[in-house]
LUMVEX-581730 format. One record per residue (C-alpha): y, x, z; residue in three letters. Coordinates in nm, 2 decimals. Example, Ala and Ser with C-alpha at 12.3 -4.5 7.8 and 13.67 -1.06 7.14 Angstrom:
BEGIN
<atom c2="-0.45" c1="1.23" c3="0.78" resn="ALA"/>
<atom c2="-0.11" c1="1.37" c3="0.71" resn="SER"/>
END
This chain:
BEGIN
<atom c2="5.81" c1="12.69" c3="12.32" resn="MET"/>
<atom c2="5.86" c1="13.04" c3="12.45" resn="ILE"/>
<atom c2="6.11" c1="13.06" c3="12.73" resn="ASN"/>
<atom c2="6.24" c1="13.38" c3="12.88" resn="LEU"/>
<atom c2="6.41" c1="13.35" c3="13.22" resn="ILE"/>
<atom c2="6.58" c1="13.62" c3="13.42" resn="TRP"/>
<atom c2="6.89" c1="13.73" c3="13.61" resn="ALA"/>
<atom c2="7.10" c1="14.02" c3="13.51" resn="MET"/>
<atom c2="7.44" c1="14.18" c3="13.55" resn="THR"/>
<atom c2="7.70" c1="14.21" c3="13.28" resn="LYS"/>
<atom c2="7.55" c1="14.55" c3="13.18" resn="ASP"/>
<atom c2="7.19" c1="14.40" c3="13.16" resn="ASN"/>
<atom c2="7.07" c1="14.54" c3="13.49" resn="LEU"/>
<atom c2="6.76" c1="14.34" c3="13.60" resn="ILE"/>
<atom c2="6.58" c1="14.56" c3="13.86" resn="GLY"/>
<atom c2="6.57" c1="14.85" c3="14.10" resn="LYS"/>
<atom c2="6.22" c1="14.99" c3="14.11" resn="GLY"/>
<atom c2="6.00" c1="14.68" c3="14.11" resn="ASN"/>
<atom c2="6.25" c1="14.46" c3="14.30" resn="LEU"/>
<atom c2="6.57" c1="14.28" c3="14.23" resn="MET"/>
<atom c2="6.88" c1="14.47" c3="14.33" resn="PRO"/>
<atom c2="7.04" c1="14.15" c3="14.48" resn="TRP"/>
<atom c2="6.93" c1="13.85" c3="14.69" resn="HIS"/>
<atom c2="7.11" c1="13.54" c3="14.58" resn="ILE"/>
<atom c2="6.95" c1="13.23" c3="14.72" resn="LYS"/>
<atom c2="7.10" c1="12.98" c3="14.47" resn="GLU"/>
<atom c2="6.96" c1="13.18" c3="14.18" resn="ASP"/>
<atom c2="6.61" c1="13.19" c3="14.34" resn="LEU"/>
<atom c2="6.63" c1="12.81" c3="14.38" resn="VAL"/>
<atom c2="6.73" c1="12.77" c3="14.02" resn="TYR"/>
<atom c2="6.45" c1="13.00" c3="13.90" resn="TYR"/>
<atom c2="6.19" c1="12.82" c3="14.12" resn="LYS"/>
<atom c2="6.31" c1="12.48" c3="13.99" resn="ASN"/>
<atom c2="6.26" c1="12.59" c3="13.63" resn="LYS"/>
<atom c2="5.93" c1="12.77" c3="13.67" resn="THR"/>
<atom c2="5.74" c1="12.60" c3="13.95" resn="ALA"/>
<atom c2="5.40" c1="12.47" c3="13.83" resn="GLY"/>
<atom c2="5.46" c1="12.61" c3="13.48" resn="LYS"/>
<atom c2="5.25" c1="12.84" c3="13.27" resn="THR"/>
<atom c2="5.39" c1="13.19" c3="13.30" resn="VAL"/>
<atom c2="5.33" c1="13.54" c3="13.17" resn="VAL"/>
<atom c2="5.44" c1="13.85" c3="13.34" resn="MET"/>
<atom c2="5.35" c1="14.22" c3="13.35" resn="GLY"/>
<atom c2="5.12" c1="14.37" c3="13.61" resn="GLU"/>
<atom c2="5.40" c1="14.54" c3="13.81" resn="GLU"/>
<atom c2="5.59" c1="14.21" c3="13.83" resn="THR"/>
<atom c2="5.28" c1="14.04" c3="13.94" resn="TYR"/>
<atom c2="5.23" c1="14.28" c3="14.23" resn="TYR"/>
<atom c2="5.60" c1="14.27" c3="14.32" resn="SER"/>
<atom c2="5.59" c1="13.89" c3="14.34" resn="LEU"/>
<atom c2="5.27" c1="13.90" c3="14.55" resn="LYS"/>
<atom c2="5.47" c1="14.12" c3="14.79" resn="GLY"/>
<atom c2="5.71" c1="13.83" c3="14.84" resn="TYR"/>
<atom c2="5.43" c1="13.57" c3="14.86" resn="TYR"/>
<atom c2="5.21" c1="13.76" c3="15.10" resn="LYS"/>
<atom c2="5.03" c1="13.46" c3="15.25" resn="THR"/>
<atom c2="5.11" c1="13.19" c3="14.99" resn="ARG"/>
<atom c2="5.00" c1="13.14" c3="14.63" resn="PRO"/>
<atom c2="5.25" c1="13.22" c3="14.36" resn="LEU"/>
<atom c2="5.44" c1="12.89" c3="14.28" resn="PRO"/>
<atom c2="5.33" c1="12.87" c3="13.91" resn="TYR"/>
<atom c2="5.07" c1="12.67" c3="13.73" resn="GLY"/>
<atom c2="4.86" c1="12.90" c3="13.50" resn="THR"/>
<atom c2="4.94" c1="13.27" c3="13.54" resn="ILE"/>
<atom c2="4.89" c1="13.52" c3="13.27" resn="TYR"/>
<atom c2="4.93" c1="13.89" c3="13.36" resn="VAL"/>
<atom c2="4.98" c1="14.14" c3="13.07" resn="ALA"/>
<atom c2="4.81" c1="14.47" c3="13.14" resn="SER"/>
<atom c2="4.68" c1="14.77" c3="12.95" resn="LEU"/>
<atom c2="4.41" c1="14.80" c3="13.22" resn="ASN"/>
<atom c2="4.10" c1="14.64" c3="13.05" resn="THR"/>
<atom c2="3.91" c1="14.65" c3="13.38" resn="ASP"/>
<atom c2="4.18" c1="14.46" c3="13.58" resn="LEU"/>
<atom c2="4.05" c1="14.13" c3="13.74" resn="LYS"/>
<atom c2="4.27" c1="13.90" c3="13.94" resn="LEU"/>
<atom c2="4.17" c1="13.60" c3="14.15" resn="ASP"/>
<atom c2="4.47" c1="13.39" c3="14.07" resn="ASP"/>
<atom c2="4.56" c1="13.50" c3="13.72" resn="ALA"/>
<atom c2="4.42" c1="13.55" c3="13.37" resn="ILE"/>
<atom c2="4.46" c1="13.91" c3="13.25" resn="VAL"/>
<atom c2="4.56" c1="13.96" c3="12.89" resn="ILE"/>
<atom c2="4.55" c1="14.30" c3="12.72" resn="ASN"/>
<atom c2="4.73" c1="14.21" c3="12.39" resn="ASP"/>
<atom c2="5.06" c1="14.05" c3="12.48" resn="LEU"/>
<atom c2="5.19" c1="14.03" c3="12.12" resn="ILE"/>
<atom c2="4.88" c1="13.85" c3="12.00" resn="ASP"/>
<atom c2="4.89" c1="13.62" c3="12.30" resn="PHE"/>
<atom c2="5.25" c1="13.52" c3="12.26" resn="VAL"/>
<atom c2="5.25" c1="13.49" c3="11.89" resn="SER"/>
<atom c2="4.96" c1="13.25" c3="11.90" resn="ASN"/>
<atom c2="5.05" c1="13.05" c3="12.21" resn="PHE"/>
<atom c2="5.11" c1="12.69" c3="12.12" resn="LYS"/>
<atom c2="5.23" c1="12.52" c3="12.45" resn="ASP"/>
<atom c2="5.53" c1="12.59" c3="12.67" resn="GLU"/>
<atom c2="5.53" c1="12.94" c3="12.82" resn="LEU"/>
<atom c2="5.77" c1="13.10" c3="13.06" resn="TRP"/>
<atom c2="5.81" c1="13.48" c3="13.04" resn="VAL"/>
<atom c2="5.91" c1="13.60" c3="13.39" resn="VAL"/>
<atom c2="5.93" c1="13.98" c3="13.36" resn="GLY"/>
<atom c2="5.95" c1="14.27" c3="13.38" resn="GLY"/>
<atom c2="6.16" c1="14.48" c3="13.15" resn="ALA"/>
<atom c2="5.88" c1="14.58" c3="12.91" resn="THR"/>
<atom c2="5.74" c1="14.23" c3="12.89" resn="ILE"/>
<atom c2="6.09" c1="14.09" c3="12.81" resn="TYR"/>
<atom c2="6.14" c1="14.36" c3="12.54" resn="LYS"/>
<atom c2="5.81" c1="14.28" c3="12.37" resn="LEU"/>
<atom c2="5.85" c1="13.90" c3="12.39" resn="THR"/>
<atom c2="6.22" c1="13.87" c3="12.30" resn="LEU"/>
<atom c2="6.15" c1="13.84" c3="11.93" resn="PRO"/>
<atom c2="5.93" c1="13.53" c3="12.00" resn="TYR"/>
<atom c2="6.17" c1="13.36" c3="12.24" resn="ALA"/>
<atom c2="6.29" c1="13.00" c3="12.16" resn="ASP"/>
<atom c2="6.51" c1="12.98" c3="12.47" resn="ARG"/>
<atom c2="6.68" c1="13.23" c3="12.69" resn="LEU"/>
<atom c2="6.76" c1="13.12" c3="13.05" resn="TYR"/>
<atom c2="7.00" c1="13.39" c3="13.16" resn="ILE"/>
<atom c2="7.16" c1="13.40" c3="13.51" resn="SER"/>
<atom c2="7.45" c1="13.64" c3="13.48" resn="PHE"/>
<atom c2="7.49" c1="13.78" c3="13.84" resn="VAL"/>
<atom c2="7.84" c1="13.86" c3="13.94" resn="LYS"/>
<atom c2="7.92" c1="14.18" c3="14.11" resn="GLY"/>
<atom c2="7.81" c1="14.54" c3="14.08" resn="ASN"/>
<atom c2="7.46" c1="14.66" c3="14.17" resn="TYR"/>
<atom c2="7.26" c1="14.97" c3="14.12" resn="GLU"/>
<atom c2="6.92" c1="14.99" c3="13.96" resn="GLY"/>
<atom c2="6.70" c1="15.14" c3="13.69" resn="ASP"/>
<atom c2="6.55" c1="14.84" c3="13.49" resn="LYS"/>
<atom c2="6.75" c1="14.69" c3="13.21" resn="TYR"/>
<atom c2="6.71" c1="14.39" c3="12.98" resn="PHE"/>
<atom c2="6.71" c1="14.50" c3="12.61" resn="PRO"/>
<atom c2="7.01" c1="14.43" c3="12.40" resn="GLN"/>
<atom c2="7.02" c1="14.07" c3="12.27" resn="ILE"/>
<atom c2="7.13" c1="13.97" c3="11.92" resn="ASP"/>
<atom c2="7.33" c1="13.67" c3="12.03" resn="TYR"/>
<atom c2="7.39" c1="13.57" c3="11.67" resn="SER"/>
<atom c2="7.02" c1="13.45" c3="11.66" resn="LYS"/>
<atom c2="7.10" c1="13.21" c3="11.95" resn="TYR"/>
<atom c2="7.34" c1="12.93" c3="12.03" resn="LYS"/>
<atom c2="7.47" c1="12.86" c3="12.38" resn="LEU"/>
<atom c2="7.37" c1="12.50" c3="12.46" resn="ILE"/>
<atom c2="7.44" c1="12.49" c3="12.84" resn="TRP"/>
<atom c2="7.62" c1="12.68" c3="13.10" resn="ASP"/>
<atom c2="7.73" c1="12.64" c3="13.46" resn="ASN"/>
<atom c2="7.93" c1="12.88" c3="13.67" resn="GLU"/>
<atom c2="7.94" c1="12.93" c3="14.05" resn="THR"/>
<atom c2="8.10" c1="13.19" c3="14.26" resn="ASP"/>
<atom c2="7.80" c1="13.41" c3="14.24" resn="LEU"/>
<atom c2="7.62" c1="13.34" c3="13.91" resn="VAL"/>
<atom c2="7.70" c1="13.22" c3="13.56" resn="HIS"/>
<atom c2="7.40" c1="13.02" c3="13.44" resn="TYR"/>
<atom c2="7.34" c1="13.00" c3="13.07" resn="THR"/>
<atom c2="7.08" c1="12.85" c3="12.83" resn="LEU"/>
<atom c2="7.06" c1="12.99" c3="12.47" resn="TYR"/>
<atom c2="6.85" c1="12.83" c3="12.20" resn="GLU"/>
<atom c2="6.73" c1="13.01" c3="11.89" resn="ARG"/>
<atom c2="6.92" c1="12.89" c3="11.58" resn="VAL"/>
END
């Protein structure tokens, strides 16, 4: 089961530099509740960005895979993978894809579930989620708050 989880605006904005353009506590709690202790894969830039938030604490995941083109990269708390497509296409257990933009684009064709938090409001940034062909997915759950519209899509 390949799960992608992210927050974005209505125009698919997901980032500004290597940070999120917003800080919405309820969405951070939602994200952490879904991914804590889970096996995750992320890109190298996302890894370093998250390490900036968790300066003195370990990242809140189980097994961490970091996709990187740097074949010399070694990380104390993560397993470096150099061929993301091979890794994802052969992964047999539950996997959570947690960013960034390039990693989402490469893994979207393999996604079984999309956990999308649609952030309300207008923000500026430079990282966007790729266009999604929603005809390949069915909305199976949603919940709306004042700040975020949470959705779960499953591949049909």
